[in-house]
C-alpha positions in Angstrom: -17.2 -26.3 57.0 -19.5 -23.6 56.7 -16.0 -21.7 56.3 -14.7 -24.0 53.8 -18.2 -24.3 52.1 -18.5 -20.2 52.4 -14.4 -19.9 50.8 -15.9 -21.9 48.3 -18.7 -19.3 47.0 -16.1 -16.3 47.6 -13.6 -17.7 44.9 -16.6 -18.6 42.2 -17.6 -15.4 42.6 -14.0 -14.1 41.9 -13.4 -16.4 39.8 -16.7 -15.7 37.8 -15.7 -12.1 38.4 -12.4 -12.6 35.8 -14.6 -14.9 34.4 -16.5 -11.8 33.2 -13.4 -9.1 32.9 -11.4 -11.5 30.6 -14.9 -11.9 28.2 -15.1 -8.0 27.5 -11.7 -7.7 26.9 -11.5 -10.8 24.2 -14.8 -9.2 22.6 -12.9 -5.1 23.0 -9.9 -7.5 21.2 -11.7 -9.0 18.2 -13.6 -5.3 18.1 -10.3 -4.2 18.2 -8.6 -6.0 15.2 -12.3 -6.2 13.1 -11.1 -2.9 12.7 -8.0 -2.6 12.2 -8.4 -5.9 9.7 -10.8 -3.2 7.3 -8.4 -0.3 7.8 -6.1 -2.8 6.5 -7.6 -3.2 3.2 -8.2 0.2 3.0 -5.4 0.9 3.0 -4.0 -1.6 0.3 -6.6 -0.2 -1.5 -5.0 2.8 -2.0 -1.4 1.7 -2.6 -2.8 -0.3 -5.1 -4.7 2.8 -6.8 -1.5 5.0 -5.7 0.4 1.9 -7.5 -2.0 1.8 -10.7 -1.1 5.3 -10.9 2.8 5.6 -11.0 2.8 2.7 -13.6 0.2 5.7 -15.7 2.5 8.1 -15.3 5.1 6.1 -16.3 3.6 5.0 -20.0 3.4 8.4 -20.7 6.0 9.3 -19.4 7.3 6.1 -22.0 5.4 7.7 -23.9 6.7 10.9 -24.5 10.1 9.4 -24.5 9.6 7.4 -27.5 7.7 10.9 -29.6 11.2 13.2 -28.4 13.3 10.1 -30.4 11.3 10.1 -32.9 11.4 13.5 -33.5 15.0 13.9 -33.1 15.9 11.5 -35.4 14.2 11.9 -38.3 15.9 16.0 -37.3 19.2 14.4 -37.5 18.6 11.7 -41.0 17.3 15.8 -42.4 20.1 17.5 -41.3 22.0 15.3 -43.0 20.5 14.5 -45.9 21.0 18.3 -46.2 24.6 18.6 -45.2 27.1 20.2 -48.0 30.6 18.2 -49.4 34.0 19.8 -48.0 34.9 21.0 -50.8 39.5 21.1 -50.4 40.3 25.1 -50.7 43.8 24.3 -52.5 
């Protein structure tokens, strides 16, 4: 009977040690998950800022293209208005 009781106590102690180890591992993993979630949020913010910068660059490029297109059209109209009529020599 004492052997059985000692064996049960040994198994109990072993299970408690495994429980403590598992509990520590769980705590470490939860902390790691929390850190990773914070890192993901930081990266999302960086990506969002980068995307906004790209959108702003595209807006500025579109404005520049429109400006130069307008200038080109004005120059073309001006040149068409000053064209000399062709006269056929006989």
